[in-house]
SEZAZA-450276 format. One line per 10 residues: number of its first residue (from 1); for each residue x, y, z of N, C-alpha, C. Coordinates in steps of 0.001 Angstrom, whole numbers, plus 524288, in hexadecimal, padded with zeros to 5 digits. Layout:
// residues N
NUM> X:Y:Z:X:Y:Z:X:Y:Z; ...;
// end
This chain:
// residues 283
1> 22911:1C4E4:D2110:228FA:1CAE2:D1F32:22DFB:1CCEF:D1F4E; 2310C:1CC42:D240B:235F0:1CEF5:D24AF:239B0:1CCD1:D206F; 23969:1C7FE:D1F78:23D42:1C59F:D1B1B:23C28:1C7DD:D15CD; 23792:1C878:D14BB:23635:1CB35:D0FCA:23779:1D0F5:D0FE1; 23771:1D399:D142F:2391D:1D8C3:D1498:23F1C:1D9B0:D145C; 2420D:1D562:D151C:247B4:1D5D9:D1474:24AE6:1D34B:D18BA; 24802:1D127:D1D33:24AC7:1CF25:D2109:24E11:1CA89:D1ED9; 25378:1CA65:D2032:25649:1C60E:D1E0F:25971:1C32D:D21EA; 25974:1C507:D26D0:25B60:1C167:D2B4F:25812:1C18D:D2FCA; 253F1:1BE15:D304A:250DB:1BE62:D3560:253D4:1BB65:D3951;
11> 25379:1BD1C:D3E46:255BB:1BA93:D4310:25199:1B765:D45A2; 251E5:1B2DA:D44DF:24E13:1AF46:D46B3:25008:1A99D:D4857; 24CB2:1A707:D4AA4:24E94:1A1E0:D4CE3:24DD1:19D8F:D4861; 25212:19B9C:D462C:25195:19813:D41A7:24EDB:192FF:D43AF; 24DEA:191BA:D482C:24AB0:18D85:D4A15:24536:18E10:D4A04; 2439A:192BE:D4952:23E37:1943F:D4915:23B85:192CE:D4413; 2393C:18E61:D43B0:2373B:18C9A:D3EDF:23383:18FE5:D3BD3; 23028:1932C:D3EDB:22C57:19661:D3C7C:22F01:19B06:D39A1; 2330C:19D5A:D3CE9:235E5:1A19A:D3A4B:238D5:19FFA:D35EA; 23B9C:19B8E:D3603:23E93:19977:D317A:23AFE:197D0:D2D02;
21> 23665:19620:D2DF9:232C4:1952F:D2A0F:230E9:19A58:D2742; 230BC:19E2B:D2A3D:22F34:1A395:D2854:2332A:1A560:D2440; 23817:1A4EF:D25FE:23C22:1A686:D2249:23C57:1A2F0:D1D3E; 23BD9:19DC9:D1E1C:23B5C:19AB1:D199C:2374D:19BE5:D1608; 232E5:19CFB:D1889:22E69:19ECD:D154B:22F7B:1A3FA:D11D9; 23196:1A780:D1451:233B3:1AC30:D11B2:236B7:1AB3C:D0CE0; 23A48:1A72E:D0D80:23DC3:1A6DF:D095A:23B25:1A3EC:D04C2; 236E5:1A108:D05C0:233A8:19ECA:D01AE:230ED:1A34E:CFEEC; 22E56:1A691:D0236:22B21:1AAA8:CFFBD:22E33:1AEB3:CFD20; 232FA:1B000:CFE75:2365F:1B37F:CFB75:23932:1B101:CF742;
31> 238BD:1AC35:CF6A1:23B76:1A8CA:CF2CF:2415D:1A8D2:CF3B8; 2431B:1A905:CF849:2486A:1A824:CF975:24973:1A2A8:CF9EA; 24571:19F91:CFB57:2458F:19A1B:CFB9F:243AE:197ED:CF68D; 246EA:196CF:CF2A2:245A4:195BA:CED2A:2427B:1904F:CED89; 23DC6:19005:CEB1F:23A8C:18BA2:CEB0A:238E0:18967:CF05A; 2391A:18D0A:CF455:2382E:18B5C:CF9CC:23AD4:186AD:CFBC9; 23F38:185C8:CF98B:24291:18119:CFA80:2441C:18112:D0091; 24634:1856D:D0276:247E8:1855A:D07D0:24349:184A8:D0C13; 23ECA:18713:D0A53:23A45:186D3:D0E25:2389D:180F0:D0E29; 237FF:17EA7:D09B1:23642:1796D:D0984:23A0B:17589:D0C6F;
41> 23EE3:176A2:D0BAF:242EF:1732E:D0E68:2424E:173CB:D144F; 24171:1786D:D1649:240EB:178D3:D1BF7:23BB4:177F1:D1E80; 2377E:1783F:D1B33:2324A:17789:D1D6F:22F07:17336:D1B2E; 2313D:1703A:D180B:22DD4:16C2E:D1550:22C4D:167FC:D19A4; 22FD0:166E2:D1D97:22EB3:16338:D2196:229CE:16550:D24F1; 229EF:16A10:D25F3:22570:16C41:D293A:22044:16B8D:D261C; 22027:16D07:D20CB:21BA2:16D4A:D1E12:219A8:1672B:D1D42; 21D6B:1641D:D1B9A:21B82:15E54:D1AC4:219C7:15BD9:D1FB6; 21CBB:15D04:D2424:21AB6:15AC1:D2931:21540:15C92:D2A59; 2143F:16160:D29D2:20EFF:16314:D2ADF:20ABA:160BB:D2733;
51> 20CA8:15EDD:D22A2:208C0:15CC4:D1F28:208F5:1568A:D1FBE; 20C3C:15474:D232E:20BE9:14F4D:D2421:20FA3:14C46:D2049; 21331:14F27:D1D95:2167F:14C6D:D19B7:21C23:14C91:D1B77; 21EE0:14866:D1A52:22499:1488F:D1B81:22779:14A17:D167D; 22A0A:14E8F:D167F:22C9E:15039:D1205:2316C:14D04:D103B; 23185:14C47:D0AFC:23659:1497C:D0912:23652:143D2:D09D3; 23124:1416B:D09FA:23130:13C13:D0A75:23398:1392A:D0610; 2326B:13B62:D012A:2344D:13957:CFC7F:235EF:13D85:CF8AF; 239E1:13C74:CF552:23B58:14065:CF1B5:23E00:14505:CF407; 23CB6:149DA:CF1B8:23F0F:14E98:CF372:23C15:150AD:CF85F;
61> 23FD8:152B2:CFBC2:23DC7:1549E:D0084:23C9C:15ACB:CFFB4; 23A33:15D33:D039C:2387A:16290:D02FD:23D65:165D6:D025C; 241FE:1645E:D040E:24679:16785:D03E3:249D7:16647:CFF18; 247E6:16379:CFB82:24B17:161F7:CF762:24B90:16667:CF302; 24817:1697C:CF2BA:2482E:16DE4:CEF1D:24B44:17236:CF18C; 24F3C:173A0:CEF4D:25342:17799:CF1BF:252E7:17CD3:CEE89; 25477:180DF:CF11E:25468:185F0:CEEA0:258DC:186AC:CEC19; 258E0:18A64:CE786:25D9D:18BF2:CE4C6:2601D:186F6:CE1E7; 26530:18760:CE163:26850:18385:CDED2:268AC:17E3C:CE194; 26809:17F01:CE69D:26898:17A0A:CE9EF:26419:17598:CE91C;
71> 25FE7:177D9:CE636:25BB4:173E8:CE534:25DBE:16F59:CE1CB; 26128:170D9:CDE46:26322:16D95:CDA66:2673F:169A5:CDC84; 268AD:16AA1:CE190:26C8E:16755:CE397:26A7E:16330:CE7A5; 264D5:162F7:CE779:261FA:15F22:CEA99:263BD:159BA:CE97D; 2641C:15802:CE47E:26588:15317:CE297:267AA:1537D:CDD5A; 26B92:150AF:CDC03:26DA7:1504F:CD6C6:26982:14EC4:CD33A; 26956:1516C:CCEBF:265A7:1500E:CCA83:26641:14AE3:CC77E; 26B6F:1492F:CC7FB:26D4E:144B4:CC55B:26A80:13FBD:CC74B; 26928:13F39:CCB77:2669D:13ABD:CCDDE:26137:13B4C:CCF10; 25EC3:13F87:CCD34:2590B:140AA:CCDBC:255E1:13FA7:CC90D;
81> 25112:13DFD:CC98F:24DDA:13D28:CC53E:24AC1:1427D:CC436; 2484E:142FB:CBFA9:244EA:147DB:CBEFA:240E6:14857:CC28E; 23F2D:14384:CC44A:23AB2:143EF:CC882:23CD3:1469A:CCCFA; 241A6:144C6:CCF59:243E0:14773:CD3DB:244DE:14CE4:CD2A7; 246DB:14E96:CCE6F:2482C:1540A:CCD36:242E6:15790:CCCF9; 23F1B:15576:CCB1B:23A15:15881:CCB18:23867:158CE:CD097; 23853:154E8:CD3E5:2367C:1555B:CD96A:23A88:15936:CDC6F; 23F0F:15916:CDB82:242FA:15C96:CDDEE:242E3:1622B:CDC08; 24117:1626F:CD713:24066:16821:CD53B:2461A:16973:CD3F2; 248AB:16684:CD0A7:24E5B:16754:CCEED:24DDC:16A4D:CC98B;
91> 24C70:16F03:CC96A:24B8A:17227:CC4C6:25126:17266:CC0E9; 254EC:17390:CC3D5:25A0C:17441:CC16A:25C28:16FA2:CBE39; 25A3B:16ADE:CBFEE:25C3F:16612:CBD5A:2587E:162B3:CBA44; 253E5:16402:CBAE5:24FD0:1610F:CB7E9:25043:160F2:CB21E; 251B5:16523:CAFB8:251F6:1655C:CAA5B:256AC:161F4:CA83F; 25AF5:161D0:CAACE:25F99:15E5F:CA8B0:25DF8:158FC:CA991; 25B0E:157EB:CADF5:2599E:15242:CAF50:25569:15084:CAAFF; 2523E:153C0:CA99B:24E47:152A6:CA60C:2509F:150FB:CA0E0; 2540A:154BD:C9F0D:256F8:153A5:C99FE:25A21:14EAD:C99C0; 25C1C:14D7B:C9E2E:25EA3:147FD:C9E73:25AFD:14382:C9EAB;
101> 25672:14492:CA149:252E0:1402A:CA0D3:250B1:13F31:C9B18; 24FFA:14357:C9824:24E59:14304:C92F7:25197:13F7F:C8FA2; 256BD:13E94:C90CA:259EE:13B8D:C8DE7:2588C:135A6:C8E10; 255D9:133D0:C91F2:25431:12E81:C92F8:24E47:12D9A:C9323; 24B2F:131B4:C93DD:245CA:13124:C949B:242C6:134E5:C90ED; 23E05:133DE:C8F5C:23B25:13722:C8C47:2387F:13B6F:C8F61; 236B2:13FA4:C8D5F:23474:1436E:C8FEC:22FF3:14223:C9380; 22CEE:13E77:C90C5:227A1:13D57:C93B9:2291D:13903:C9829; 22D8B:13641:C97D8:22F42:132EC:C9B97:23158:13697:CA0BC; 233DF:13AE1:C9F3D:23599:13D87:CA36B:230B2:140B8:CA5D7;
111> 22D74:1429A:CA2F6:22893:14533:CA4CB:22574:1414D:CA89C; 22458:13CEF:CA631:2208E:138FE:CA97F:2230D:1368B:CAD81; 22815:134FE:CAD1E:22AC7:1317E:CB0F3:22E07:13503:CB53B; 22F2C:13A0E:CB3F2:2320D:13CF0:CB7F4:22F58:14220:CB939; 22E92:14599:CB594:22CEC:14A5E:CB72A:2277A:14AD3:CB9BC; 223E9:14797:CB742:21EB8:1476A:CB96D:21E40:144E8:CBEEA; 22156:14031:CBF58:221A0:13DA7:CC46B:2240A:1418F:CC88B; 227FD:1446B:CC6BA:22A79:14888:CCA5D:226A2:14C4E:CCC8C; 22394:14E5D:CC881:21FB1:1526F:CCA12:21B58:14FBA:CCDB4; 2199F:14B38:CCC9B:21616:1489F:CCFA0:2181D:14782:CD538;
121> 21D5D:14634:CD564:21F2A:145B1:CDAB9:21F4F:14B0A:CDD89; 220F4:14F24:CDB58:22087:15411:CDDA6:21B36:1557B:CDF8C; 2172B:15472:CDC2F:2125F:15535:CDDB4:210AF:152A0:CE2BE; 21212:14D63:CE2F5:2103D:14A78:CE775:21346:14C77:CEC3B; 21863:14E07:CEBD3:21B3E:14F83:CF067:2192C:154EF:CF1F5; 21749:157FF:CEE6B:2151A:15D2A:CEFAB:20FD0:15BFB:CF2D5; 20CA1:158F5:CF141:20804:15786:CF38F:20853:155B5:CF8F2; 20C64:15271:CF9A2:20D84:14FF5:CFEC0:210A0:15304:D02A0; 2123D:157DC:D010B:2159B:15B32:D0499:21AEB:15A2B:D045F; 21D0F:156FA:D0141:22284:15640:D00C4:225D4:15AC6:CFDD4;
131> 22251:15D17:CFA2B:224FB:16126:CF721:2214F:16617:CF78E; 2232F:16A89:CF68D:22059:16F3B:CF726:21FFF:17280:CF241; 21CAA:176A4:CF242:21B4B:178F7:CED6C:22037:17B27:CEA2D; 2241A:17D55:CECD3:22931:17F42:CEA12:22B64:17A83:CE6D8; 22B8D:17647:CE987:22E18:17140:CE76F:22A52:16F76:CE2AB; 22531:16F71:CE354:221BA:16DDD:CDF20:222E9:17196:CDA6B; 22324:17681:CDB23:223E0:17A19:CD6A4:22921:178D4:CD42E; 22D03:177CA:CD720:2326B:176C6:CD5A7:232C8:171D3:CD1E9; 23001:16DD4:CD3E1:23007:1690A:CD0D6:22CAF:16A19:CCBB5; 22881:16CC9:CCB9F:225B8:16DCA:CC6FD:22918:170D1:CC337;
141> 22CBF:17457:CC510:23007:1776F:CC203:2340B:173CD:CBF30; 23621:1701C:CC2C8:239D6:16CF5:CC125:23805:1690A:CBCC6; 233DC:16766:CBD0F:23165:163AD:CB973:2303C:16698:CB492; 22EEC:16B1D:CB4BC:22D8E:16EEB:CB05E:23282:16F76:CACD1; 2374A:16FA4:CAF91:23BA5:1706D:CAC8E:23D6C:16B2A:CA9C4; 23BFD:16710:CAC95:23D04:161B7:CA9B6:23994:1614B:CA506; 23469:1627B:CA54C:230E3:16232:CA10D:232CF:16608:C9CDB; 234CB:16A35:C9E04:23731:16D9A:C9A5F:23B83:16B02:C96C7; 23E98:16842:C994F:24324:1654B:C9681:240C0:16149:C931D; 23CCE:15EBE:C94E3:23A0E:15AC1:C919E:237C0:15CDB:C8D49;
151> 23532:16146:C8E06:23265:163CF:C8990:2361C:1658C:C850A; 23B38:166AC:C86B2:23E6E:167C0:C8293:23F88:163A7:C7E8E; 23E72:15E70:C8002:23F13:15A26:C7CB3:23AD1:1593A:C797D; 235EC:15C66:C79EB:23194:15B5B:C76EE:23224:15D35:C70FF; 22F74:15AFE:C6DA0:22FCA:15CCC:C682D:22C33:16229:C67E1; 22CDF:16486:C6367:22A3C:16998:C6235:22439:1680F:C62E8; 221C9:163CB:C60C3:21D1C:1630A:C6136:21B41:161F6:C66F5; 21E63:15F37:C6A05:21D53:15E1D:C6F51:21D29:162F0:C7237; 220A9:16748:C7155:220E2:16BE5:C73D8:21C3B:16F50:C72F4; 21A04:16E7D:C6E9A:214FE:17179:C6CE2:21105:16FBA:C6F8C;
161> 21103:16A2E:C7087:20D2A:16849:C7410:20807:166F1:C71CA; 204D9:16355:C74C7:1FF7E:16292:C7416:1FC02:16630:C76F5; 1F79B:1672F:C753C:1F473:16AB2:C7838:1F278:16F92:C755D; 1F2C3:17427:C7787:1F50F:17551:C7C8F:1F14E:17446:C8146; 1F36C:17414:C85F0:1F0E1:1737C:C8AD2:1F17D:17912:C8DBF; 1ED35:17B2B:C8F6C:1ED15:1801F:C9229:1ECE8:17ED4:C97FF; 1F0B6:18175:C9B2C:1F107:17FFB:CA0CF:1F0A2:18530:CA3A9; 1EE01:184EA:CA879:1EE2E:18919:CAC18:1ECCC:187E6:CB1B6; 1EF50:18A68:CB53B:1EDB3:18A81:CBA83:1E965:18EEC:CBB85; 1E540:18D78:CBD2A:1E0C3:19104:CBD1B:1E0BF:19573:CC089;
171> 1DDA2:1997F:CBF3A:1DDC9:19EB1:CC1E5:1DDBF:19DA5:CC7E1; 1E0EB:1A0C7:CCA82:1E11D:1A0E3:CD011:1E4BA:19D32:CD2A0; 1E705:199AF:CCF52:1EA85:19587:CD0EC:1EFF5:196BD:CCF0D; 1F3CD:196B4:CD284:1F8EE:197F0:CD0F7:1FC68:192F5:CD0F8; 1FA47:18EBF:CD1E4:1FCFF:189B9:CD2A1:1FD8F:186DC:CCD1F; 2022B:186B2:CCB0F:20268:184FC:CC5E4:206B4:1805B:CC50C; 20859:17E3D:CC996:20C93:179E8:CC953:20A63:1753E:CC620; 205A0:17358:CC84A:20373:16EE1:CC557:20216:16FDE:CBF6C; 20029:1741F:CBEA1:1FF07:17596:CB8D1:20414:1759F:CB5D1; 20836:177B4:CB812:20D41:177DF:CB4D2:20F48:17260:CB459;
181> 20EFF:16EC7:CB7E7:210B1:169FB:CB70E:20DBA:1672C:CB23D; 208DC:1674C:CB2E5:2052C:16572:CAE70:206F9:16837:CA923; 2081B:16CC6:CA921:2097C:16EF9:CA443:20E69:16CE6:CA1A2; 21267:16CDC:CA51B:21775:16A8F:CA312:2176D:1651C:CA1DE; 213EA:161A2:CA441:213C8:15C7A:CA2D2:21051:15BA4:C9E42; 20C4C:15E98:C9D2E:208E6:15EDF:C9849:20C9E:16075:C93CD; 21039:1643F:C945F:213D5:16622:C911B:217BD:1619F:C8F51; 21979:15EF6:C931F:21CF2:15AE8:C922A:21AB3:15649:C8FA9; 215AB:155B3:C8FF1:212C6:1519F:C8CBB:21152:153E8:C8749; 2130A:158E9:C85A0:21231:15AA5:C807D:20DAE:15DCD:C7FDB;
191> 20B41:15FD7:C83D0:2071F:16362:C8371:208C7:168E5:C83D3; 205F9:16C68:C8085:206F6:1714F:C80B8:20352:17441:C853F; 20593:176C8:C88A2:20275:178E2:C8D4C:202E0:17EF3:C8DA3; 1FE74:18151:C8DD7:1FDE3:186ED:C8EDB:1FCFC:18833:C9403; 200C3:189FC:C96BB:20015:18AB4:C9C7B:1FEC1:19059:C9DC5; 1F9F8:1914F:C9FF8:1F8D6:196B2:CA10F:1FABD:19831:CA6B1; 1FD04:19482:CA969:1FF38:195E6:CAE98:1FB64:19527:CB366; 1FBEA:19861:CB731:1F8E4:1975A:CBBEC:1F538:19C64:CBCD4; 1F0D4:19BFC:CC019:1ED9D:1A011:CC170:1EB64:1A233:CBC5F; 1E9C4:19EFB:CB8D4:1E7ED:1A10C:CB3C3:1E204:1A23F:CB3B6;
201> 1E0B0:1A6D6:CB2D8:1DB51:1A8B6:CB288:1D7DD:1A55F:CAECF; 1D305:1A49A:CB024:1CF39:1A1D9:CAC97:1CF82:1A335:CA67F; 1CEC6:1A822:CA645:1CE34:1AA3E:CA105:1D36B:1A997:C9DB7; 1D76B:1A9B0:CA039:1DCE2:1A876:C9DCB:1DD18:1A2CF:C9BA2; 1DAD3:19F01:C9E9F:1DADC:19972:C9D00:1D747:1994A:C980C; 1D322:19BC7:C985E:1CF36:19C04:C9404:1D18A:19E63:C8F32; 1D3DB:1A2B9:C8FF5:1D653:1A544:C8B83:1DB10:1A1BE:C88E8; 1DDE7:19EF9:C8C9A:1E23B:19BB3:C89DF:1DFC2:19709:C874B; 1DB50:194F3:C892C:1D877:19103:C862B:1D759:192D3:C8091; 1D4E2:1975C:C807C:1D390:1997F:C7B5B:1D7F0:19AD4:C77F5;
211> 1DC9B:19C66:C79F8:1E0E1:19D24:C7746:1E3D9:19894:C74DE; 1E4BC:194AC:C786D:1E7DE:19044:C778A:1E4BB:18B6C:C7579; 1DFFA:18ADF:C767E:1DCBC:186D9:C74F1:1DF29:18208:C76E9; 1E05F:180FF:C7BA8:1E2C5:17C4B:C7E0B:1DFCC:17726:C7D0E; 1E264:172A2:C7CF9:1DF4C:16E29:C7CCF:1DE0F:16C16:C8264; 1E09A:16E10:C8659:1DEAA:16CCB:C8BEB:1E037:17176:C8F2C; 1DD77:171BF:C9388:1DEBC:1764E:C971A:1DF95:1737E:C9C6A; 1E3D1:17521:C9F76:1E4B0:17302:CA497:1E48F:17788:CA8E0; 1E144:176F1:CAC87:1E10A:17A54:CB089:1E299:178AC:CB5E4; 1E539:17BAA:CB966:1E7B6:179D4:CBDF1:1E5FB:17D85:CC20A;
221> 1E520:17B06:CC6C9:1E3EF:17E65:CCBA3:1E5B4:17AF8:CD056; 1E7F9:17D70:CD456:1E9FF:17B00:CD8A8:1E6B6:17C82:CDD5D; 1E462:181A3:CDD8C:1E131:1830A:CE1E3:1DB8B:18159:CE16B; 1D8DF:180A9:CE5C1:1D2ED:18004:CE52A:1D004:184DC:CE35A; 1D20A:18975:CE4F1:1CFB8:18E66:CE42C:1CFED:18F6B:CDDFC; 1D346:18D51:CDB12:1D440:18E95:CD58C:1D11D:18AD9:CD1C9; 1CEE6:18677:CD447:1CBB0:18303:CD141:1C6D7:18607:CCE8A; 1C52E:18A0F:CD196:1C114:18D1F:CCF26:1C27D:18FAA:CCA5D; 1C74B:1919C:CC9C8:1C94B:19409:CC4F2:1C9DF:19037:CC109; 1CBCF:18B92:CC23B:1CC06:1872D:CBEAE:1C6FF:185F3:CBC1B;
231> 1C2AF:1856D:CBF56:1BD5D:18456:CBDD3:1BB36:188F6:CB9BE; 1BCA1:18E0A:CBBB5:1BAA6:19250:CB86B:1BDF0:1925B:CB34F; 1C340:190DD:CB344:1C5E5:190D2:CAE63:1C368:18C61:CAAB2; 1C260:187BA:CACE7:1C035:18398:CA9F0:1BACB:18543:CA7CE; 1B7D2:18835:CAA6E:1B27B:189CC:CA8BB:1B2FF:18D3A:CA400; 1B711:190EE:CA4A1:1B7CF:194E9:CA072:1B9CA:19259:C9B44; 1BD6C:18E23:C9C5E:1BF58:18BE5:C97AA:1BB85:1889C:C94F6; 1B801:1867E:C9772:1B3D5:18333:C9545:1B001:1864D:C9263; 1B019:18ADA:C933D:1AC81:18EE6:C904D:1AEB6:18F9C:C8AA0; 1B374:18DE8:C8A0D:1B5AD:18ED3:C84E7:1B494:18AD3:C80B7;
241> 1B4CE:18BDD:C7C18:1B3AD:18821:C77B9:1B850:18452:C7761; 1B6FD:17F62:C7679:1BB1A:17BA8:C7592:1BF1D:17B3D:C79BF; 1BD32:17B2B:C7E81:1C0BB:17B60:C8325:1C32E:175AA:C8391; 1C82E:1754B:C84E1:1CB17:17082:C84B1:1CA86:16E0F:C8A5C; 1CC10:1693E:C8B5A:1CBE4:16705:C909F:1CF01:16A03:C9490; 1CD0A:16A48:C994F:1CF7A:16CCA:C9DBB:1D0DA:1695C:CA1E0; 1D59E:168E2:CA34B:1D7AD:165A1:CA7E7:1D902:16900:CAC07; 1D88B:166EF:CB0EA:1D9B5:169AC:CB59E:1DD66:1669F:CB8EE; 1E02D:1694E:CBC52:1E37B:1669E:CC07E:1E4A0:169DB:CC4B3; 1E720:1677D:CC8A7:1E841:16B45:CCD47:1E74E:167F8:CD223;
251> 1E993:169C9:CD685:1E958:167A5:CDB0A:1E3E0:16757:CDD75; 1E01E:16AD3:CDC65:1DB55:16B79:CDF00:1D716:1690B:CDB94; 1D86C:166BF:CD6F4:1D4B3:1643E:CD362:1D474:15EE4:CD375; 1CF9A:15CB8:CD2A5:1CEB7:15740:CD231:1CB71:1565E:CCD09; 1CA7C:15161:CCBB4:1C721:14FEC:CC771:1C24D:1520E:CC837; 1BFDF:1522E:CCD09:1BAC4:1542E:CCE25:1BA14:15A3D:CCD75; 1BE6A:15D0D:CCF5D:1BECA:16292:CCF41:1BEDD:16454:CC9A3; 1C247:161A5:CC683:1C2C7:162D0:CC156:1BDBC:1625A:CBE61; 1BB20:15E57:CBF24:1B5C8:15DCD:CBC82:1B213:16235:CBE96; 1B237:16340:CC349:1AE7C:16776:CC59E:1AF7A:16CA8:CC2BC;
261> 1B42D:16E2B:CC1BB:1B570:1736D:CBF63:1B5B5:17324:CB9AE; 1B3E5:16EDD:CB712:1B362:16EA7:CB157:1B846:16D13:CAE29; 1BC5D:16B5C:CB0F5:1C0F2:16983:CADE4:1BFD4:1646B:CAB21; 1C281:163B0:CA6D7:1C221:15EE1:CA398:1C54A:15A6D:CA5AD; 1C9FB:15BA4:CA81B:1CD8B:15815:CA983:1CFFD:15990:CAEAE; 1D173:15600:CB24D:1D4CF:1576B:CB6BE:1D9C9:15398:CB648; 1DE0D:15616:CB78E:1E32F:15307:CB7CB:1E5C7:153FD:CBCB0; 1E73D:15027:CBEE0:1E972:15051:CC49A:1EF27:151A7:CC45C; 1F166:15045:CBF9A:1F703:15203:CBF11:1F8D7:15291:CB99F; 1FDD7:15380:CB8EB:1FFB7:154F2:CB3E2:1FF01:1503E:CAFA7;
271> 1FFC7:14B61:CB228:1FFCB:146F1:CAE4A:1FA68:145EF:CAC82; 1F6A8:146D0:CAF59:1F135:1469F:CAE25:1EF7A:14AB3:CAA05; 1F23B:14F4C:CAA70:1F18C:15363:CA685:1F39E:151C5:CA1A7; 1F882:14FE0:CA158:1FA71:14DD4:C9CE8:1F778:149AE:C9A91; 1F5C6:145D1:C9D51:1F254:14208:C9AEE:1ED26:1443D:C98B9; 1EAA8:14799:C9AC0:1E602:14A1D:C9912:1E783:14D25:C9432; 1EBBF:14FB2:C940A:1ED1C:152E9:C8F15:1EE2B:14F7D:C8AA7; 1F0C4:14ADC:C8B97:1F1DC:14752:C8740:1ECD6:144FC:C858B; 1E962:1442A:C88D3:1E446:141D8:C876C:1E0D3:145F8:C83CA; 1E0C9:14AE5:C853F:1DE02:14E77:C834E:1E00B:150C3:C7E46;
281> 1E556:151BF:C7EA6:1E7F2:15434:C7A40:1EB43:1503D:C7767; 1E9C6:14EDB:C72CA:1EC17:14AA8:C6FE7:1F091:14D2A:C6C61; 1EFED:151D0:C6AB5:1F3A5:15425:C673F:1F422:15A31:C683B;
// end
């Protein structure tokens, strides 16, 4: 509270871990520690030890994501693959690297062999405690930039896309990283996606269905408490005439839960969502 009120030079014991952690937390909350990089670097070992995980066993360690311009000095991009750059969150260099990769590889090869594996690796590291939420977000943003470069190479017809597919994170849920990854990958496969965003009220989803007449709807939820709103959204959608197939996904969902709340399909990840879209939307 004193720091937020303007204290800029506390006199304290730098060996007092609790006090230092308080200052570090303040810098995260006040966004002086960009991307929480300094906090992760200083405290990742404590967090992973508590969870029974050894940080940095493989790939990028918790301290690899740096704040400011120093982030781009972690490793030279010349000897890094796109997979490494996605995992490291190297936003400033990913576009140039992607354009270079397009000289020797097709867009689908880059997506299937580098970007998606990179995102999958980030997801596994996040689940195991080797990476943390700020790094997860940074990697997703990095991959999005690469997808943007690839999309520039698409023809006019490919940019217009098949579909459309309507997507939303349901009411009460503000977690949209997974939904965003699914969206950019669907777009990279040539699908037109109408993204309503996060915390989307039930009636807004219904209104969007009536307006855009999508070929498929994708709903996302991360929290157990918001599965109720997902079910409510599905119920309202199925009251509409000529409703399209509804797919659902998210950390708290399973095939059984999806069936119980009335969804037509459950997709565990972006690749399954693409496979489903290709199966259901032929043109």
